[in-house]
C-alpha positions in Angstrom: 20.0 9.7 -18.9 18.6 12.7 -20.9 15.9 14.7 -19.1 16.0 17.7 -21.5 12.6 18.9 -22.5 11.2 16.6 -19.9 8.7 17.2 -17.1 9.0 15.1 -13.9 7.4 14.9 -10.5 9.2 14.3 -7.2 7.2 11.6 -5.3 7.6 11.3 -1.5 6.3 8.6 0.7 7.1 9.2 4.4 6.7 6.2 6.7 7.0 6.3 10.5 10.8 5.7 10.2 11.5 5.8 6.5 11.3 8.0 3.4 10.9 6.6 -0.1 11.5 9.0 -2.9 11.4 9.0 -6.7 11.5 11.3 -9.7 9.1 10.1 -12.4 7.8 11.3 -15.7 4.0 11.2 -15.1 3.3 10.6 -18.8 5.8 7.9 -19.8 6.3 6.4 -16.3 10.0 6.6 -16.7 11.8 6.7 -13.4 15.0 8.9 -13.2 15.7 8.5 -9.5 14.6 6.2 -6.8 15.7 5.9 -3.2 15.0 5.1 0.4 16.1 6.7 3.7 15.5 4.2 6.5 16.0 3.8 10.3 15.2 7.5 10.6 15.4 8.9 14.2 17.7 5.9 15.0 21.5 5.8 15.4 21.9 3.8 12.2 19.9 6.1 9.9 21.0 5.8 6.3 20.0 6.6 2.7 20.4 4.8 -0.6 19.6 5.9 -4.1 19.9 5.0 -7.8 19.7 7.1 -11.0 17.6 5.4 -13.7 16.6 1.8 -13.8 20.1 0.4 -14.2 22.2 3.0 -12.4 24.6 1.9 -9.6 23.1 1.9 -6.2 24.7 4.4 -3.9 24.6 4.6 -0.1 25.4 7.0 2.7 25.1 7.2 6.4 22.9 10.0 7.8 23.7 11.7 11.1 22.7 9.6 14.1 19.0 10.2 14.8 18.4 12.0 11.5 14.7 12.6 10.9 12.6 13.1 7.7 13.7 16.7 7.5 17.4 15.7 7.5 16.8 13.0 4.9 15.0 15.4 2.6 17.8 18.0 3.1 20.4 15.3 2.2 18.3 14.5 -1.0 18.2 18.2 -2.0 21.8 19.1 -1.1 23.7 15.9 -1.8 21.9 13.5 -4.1 20.5 16.2 -6.4 23.5 18.5 -6.1 24.7 19.6 -9.5 21.9 17.6 -11.2 20.3 20.7 -12.8 18.8 18.5 -15.5 16.6 16.8 -12.9 16.0 19.8 -10.7 14.9 21.9 -13.8 12.6 19.1 -15.0 10.6 19.1 -11.8 7.0 20.5 -12.1 5.5 19.3 -8.8 6.0 17.3 -5.7 3.6 14.5 -4.9 3.1 13.3 -1.4 1.5 10.0 -0.4 -0.8 10.4 2.6 -2.3 7.3 4.3 -5.5 8.8 5.7 -7.4 11.9 4.7 -10.6 10.8 6.5 -13.8 11.9 4.7 -12.2 15.2 3.7 -10.6 14.2 0.4 -11.6 11.9 -2.4 -9.2 13.5 -5.0 -5.6 14.8 -4.9 -5.4 18.2 -3.3 -2.9 21.1 -3.4 -1.2 21.6 -0.1 -1.7 24.8 1.9 -1.7 25.5 5.7 -5.3 24.7 6.0 -4.8 21.3 4.3 -2.0 20.6 6.7 -4.4 21.2 9.6 -6.8 18.6 8.2 -4.0 16.0 8.0 -3.2 16.9 11.6 -6.9 16.4 12.5 -6.7 12.9 10.9 -3.7 11.8 13.0 -5.9 9.6 15.3 -6.9 7.6 12.2 -3.3 6.9 11.2 -1.1 7.6 14.3 2.0 6.1 12.9 1.8 7.5 9.4 0.2 10.9 9.3 2.7 12.6 11.7 5.5 11.4 9.5 3.7 12.6 6.4 3.4 16.1 8.0 7.1 16.2 8.7 7.9 15.3 5.1 5.3 17.8 3.7 6.6 20.7 5.8 10.2 20.0 5.0 9.6 19.5 1.3 7.5 22.8 1.1 10.6 24.6 2.5 13.2 22.9 0.4 11.2 22.9 -2.9 9.3 26.1 -2.2 8.9 27.0 -5.9 6.9 23.8 -6.8 3.3 23.0 -6.2 2.9 20.3 -3.5 0.1 17.8 -3.9 -1.3 15.2 -1.6 -2.6 11.9 -2.9 -4.5 9.8 -0.3 -4.6 6.0 0.2 -8.1 6.5 1.5 -9.4 8.6 -1.5 -10.3 5.7 -3.8 -12.5 4.1 -1.2 -14.7 7.2 -0.7 -17.1 5.7 -3.2 -18.2 3.0 -0.7 -21.8 3.1 0.4 -22.7 3.4 4.1 -23.7 -0.3 4.2 -20.1 -1.1 3.4 -18.2 1.6 5.4 -20.4 1.9 8.6 -19.8 -0.3 11.7 -22.7 -1.6 13.7 -21.9 0.8 16.5 -23.8 3.6 18.1 -24.6 6.3 15.6 -22.7 9.1 17.4 -19.4 7.3 17.0 -19.7 7.8 13.3 -21.3 11.2 13.1 -19.3 12.8 16.0 -16.0 10.9 15.9 -15.6 9.6 12.4 -15.6 5.9 13.4 -16.0 4.1 10.1 -14.2 2.0 7.5 -11.7 4.1 5.5 -9.6 1.4 3.8 -6.0 1.8 2.6 -3.8 1.0 -0.5 -6.2 3.0 -2.6 -3.6 4.1 -5.2 -2.5 0.5 -5.7 -6.1 -0.9 -6.0 -7.0 1.8 -8.5 -3.8 1.3 -10.6 -4.1 -2.5 -10.9 -7.9 -2.3 -11.6 -7.1 0.1 -14.4 -4.4 -2.2 -15.8 -6.8 -5.2 -15.5 -9.4 -3.4 -17.5 -6.8 -2.8 -20.2 -5.8 -6.5 -20.2 -9.5 -7.4 -20.5 -9.9 -5.0 -23.4 -12.8 -3.0 -21.8 -13.3 0.4 -20.2 -12.6 0.6 -16.5 -16.1 2.1 -16.0 -17.5 -1.3 -17.2 -15.1 -3.5 -15.3 -15.6 -5.5 -12.1 -12.5 -6.9 -10.4 -11.3 -8.1 -7.0 -7.8 -6.7 -6.3 -5.5 -8.1 -3.6 -2.6 -5.9 -2.6 -0.5 -8.3 -0.6 2.7 -7.2 1.2 3.7 -6.7 4.9 0.4 -4.8 5.0 -2.4 -6.4 2.9 -5.9 -5.6 1.8 -8.5 -6.7 -0.7 -10.8 -4.5 -2.6 -14.1 -5.0 -4.6 -14.0 -2.7 -7.6 -17.4 -2.3 -9.4 -17.5 -0.3 -12.7 -14.1 1.1 -11.8 -15.1 2.3 -8.3 -14.3 0.8 -4.8 -17.4 -0.5 -3.2 -15.8 -2.5 -0.4 -12.4 -3.2 1.1 -10.9 -5.2 3.9 -8.9 -2.7 5.9 -11.0 -0.6 8.2 -10.8 2.6 10.3 -7.1 1.6 10.6 -4.8 -0.8 8.8 -5.3 -3.4 11.5 -8.6 -4.8 10.3 -9.0 -7.4 7.6 -6.4 -9.9 6.3 -3.7 -11.6 8.3 -0.5 -9.6 7.6 3.2 -9.6 8.4 2.8 -8.5 12.0 -0.8 -7.4 12.2 -3.5 -9.8 13.3 -6.3 -8.7 11.0 -9.9 -9.7 12.0 -10.2 -11.0 15.6 -13.0 -11.1 18.2 -12.9 -7.7 19.8 -13.5 -9.3 23.2 -10.0 -10.7 23.1 -8.8 -7.2 24.0 -10.9 -7.4 27.2 -9.6 -10.8 28.0 -6.0 -9.7 27.6 -6.6 -6.7 29.8 -8.9 -8.2 32.5 -7.7 -11.7 32.7 -4.0 -11.6 31.6 -3.1 -8.2 33.0 -2.0 -6.5 29.7 -2.0 -2.8 29.5 -3.8 -1.2 26.5 -0.4 -0.1 25.1 0.8 -3.8 25.4 -2.4 -5.0 23.6 -1.8 -2.4 20.8 1.8 -3.6 20.5 0.8 -7.3 20.3 -2.0 -6.8 17.7 0.1 -4.5 15.5 3.6 -5.7 15.8 3.7 -9.3 17.2 0.8 -11.0 15.5 0.1 -12.1 11.9 2.8 -14.2 10.2 5.3 -13.4 12.9 2.9 -14.4 15.7 2.0 -17.7 14.2 5.4 -18.8 12.8 7.3 -17.5 15.9 10.2 -16.6 13.6 9.5 -14.2 10.8 7.0 -11.7 9.3 8.7 -12.1 5.8 6.6 -14.3 3.5 9.8 -15.6 1.9 10.8 -17.0 5.3 7.3 -18.5 5.6 7.5 -20.3 2.3 11.0 -21.5 3.0 9.7 -22.9 6.3 6.9 -24.6 4.4 9.4 -26.3 2.1 11.5 -27.4 5.1 8.4 -28.9 6.8 8.3 -26.3 9.7 4.8 -26.9 11.3 4.4 -23.3 12.5 5.4 -21.9 9.1 2.9 -24.3 7.4 0.1 -23.1 9.7 1.0 -19.5 9.0 0.9 -20.1 5.3 -2.4 -22.0 5.5 -4.0 -19.3 7.6 -2.9 -16.5 5.3 -4.2 -18.3 2.1 -7.4 -19.4 3.7 -8.3 -16.0 5.0 -7.4 -14.3 1.8 -9.6 -16.8 -0.2 -12.5 -16.2 2.2 -12.3 -12.4 1.7 -12.1 -12.8 -2.1 -15.1 -15.2 -2.1 -17.2 -12.7 0.0 -16.7 -10.0 -2.6 -18.7 -12.0 -5.1 -21.7 -10.9 -3.0 -20.6 -7.3 -3.5 -19.9 -7.5 -7.2 -22.2 -10.1 -8.6 -20.2 -10.4 -11.8 -16.4 -10.7 -11.5 -14.3 -10.1 -14.6 -11.0 -10.9 -13.0 -9.0 -11.4 -9.8 -5.8 -9.5 -9.5 -2.7 -10.2 -7.3 -0.3 -7.4 -6.6 2.2 -6.1 -4.0 5.4 -7.8 -2.9 3.8 -11.1 -1.9 1.1 -11.0 -4.5 3.6 -10.5 -7.3 6.3 -12.9 -6.2 4.8 -15.8 -4.3 3.7 -18.5 -6.8 3.1 -20.9 -4.0 0.6 -18.5 -2.3 -1.3 -17.8 -5.6 -1.5 -21.5 -6.4 -3.0 -22.3 -3.0 -5.5 -19.4 -3.2 -6.7 -20.4 -6.7 -7.1 -24.0 -5.5 -9.3 -22.8 -2.6 -11.3 -20.7 -5.1 -11.9 -23.6 -7.5 -15.7 -23.5 -6.8 -15.7 -20.0 -8.4 -14.2 -21.4 -11.6 -10.5 -20.7 -11.1 -8.1 -23.2 -12.7 -4.4 -22.4 -12.3 -2.1 -22.2 -15.4 1.1 -23.5 -13.7 3.4 -22.2 -16.5 1.7 -18.8 -16.5 1.8 -18.6 -12.7 5.5 -19.4 -12.7 6.3 -16.9 -15.5 4.4 -14.1 -13.7 7.0 -13.9 -10.9 9.5 -11.1 -10.2 7.8 -8.2 -11.9 6.7 -9.9 -15.1 3.0 -10.2 -14.3 0.4 -11.9 -16.6 -2.5 -14.2 -16.8 -2.2 -17.1 -14.4 -5.3 -19.1 -15.1 -6.2 -21.5 -17.9 -8.3 -20.7 -21.0 -12.0 -21.1 -20.2 -11.3 -20.6 -16.5 -12.2 -17.6 -14.4 -9.5 -15.0 -15.0 -6.7 -14.2 -12.5 -3.8 -11.9 -13.2 -0.6 -10.8 -11.6 -0.2 -7.1 -12.2 2.8 -5.3 -10.7 1.6 -2.2 -8.9 3.0 1.3 -9.4 1.7 3.6 -6.7 4.5 6.1 -7.4 3.2 6.7 -10.9 -0.4 7.2 -9.7 0.9 9.8 -7.2 3.0 11.5 -9.9 0.0 11.7 -12.3 -2.2 13.1 -9.5 0.4 15.8 -8.7 1.0 16.7 -12.4 -2.6 17.8 -12.7 -1.7 20.9 -10.5 1.5 21.8 -12.3 
């Protein structure tokens, strides 16, 4: 793996108990290192990594209770120890940040003032932004000679109009407290919209697509002339589609019912809506879509219901974005579920038949496991599977400041 005369970016994505990392060439997209530290702050904290696309996967236990700082220290002192080719090739560090509120619509160079803004946005992403701050601060110490750049999940959605991002709540909740739709998965929606435009052979600025990022967290986005004009996630990632453990859209009065009639505390309600609902809540067994589809094949009634609800709600959201866009050039599936579940895509296209979608069964089957491609028949409305690459978008955003 030759990195001589190469320029790369270290990409960091800190979750509440995990740290994904990669070293990427922002021009070619070539990945020289990828890895994951998981179960952080827990006794079983561990880290795994691989050099190149076909390198052998390596694993190591971290100290019990190791946090993001410890994981980054291990990356710098152990994983990259002696790898001067990689260390010398680094020109920047790119950090994924879930929520930058209305403060940022573009990548931004980190300084102490920017850190304070991320801190200010913690109420908008209470699980993610504190973890991002830990990673940012540790990385700035360990890789002090490099520029550190933040790329925001929310940035792509800052082009939404008030009619799309405002809630029908008292005006002061927005103007004084920032209560509005922010959306998530912006880097993914942008990337696959760009790739869809390339597949269609037209400029992104003239392209209208509906993009569905479907994983344990899931969202849909209406992209008009290359810009986000509506998206399903809201002020937090809880709104919108049914997800792995999140409920998505529900009647808000259910919260009052749970508290007033059933005796739940607000903390218990929060736990139910975020961690015990969605696919897990309906199936009673799993939040993993692979487990759901296996249950469908085995005739498990609860798994069948979870599958039907997921597909029906997704199709309803997609259909509603025809109002937003008017003309739709293509529908795009991406994310772990979007890229790998042929069964889900087939059902959703079936539900969207009134909009002209006709599945190409062979194309749909061929699109699995990272292949991507067109999954509808000639003459049909177009639907693609496009593997996402959020890390590359972050790397490219960071490289602009090198």
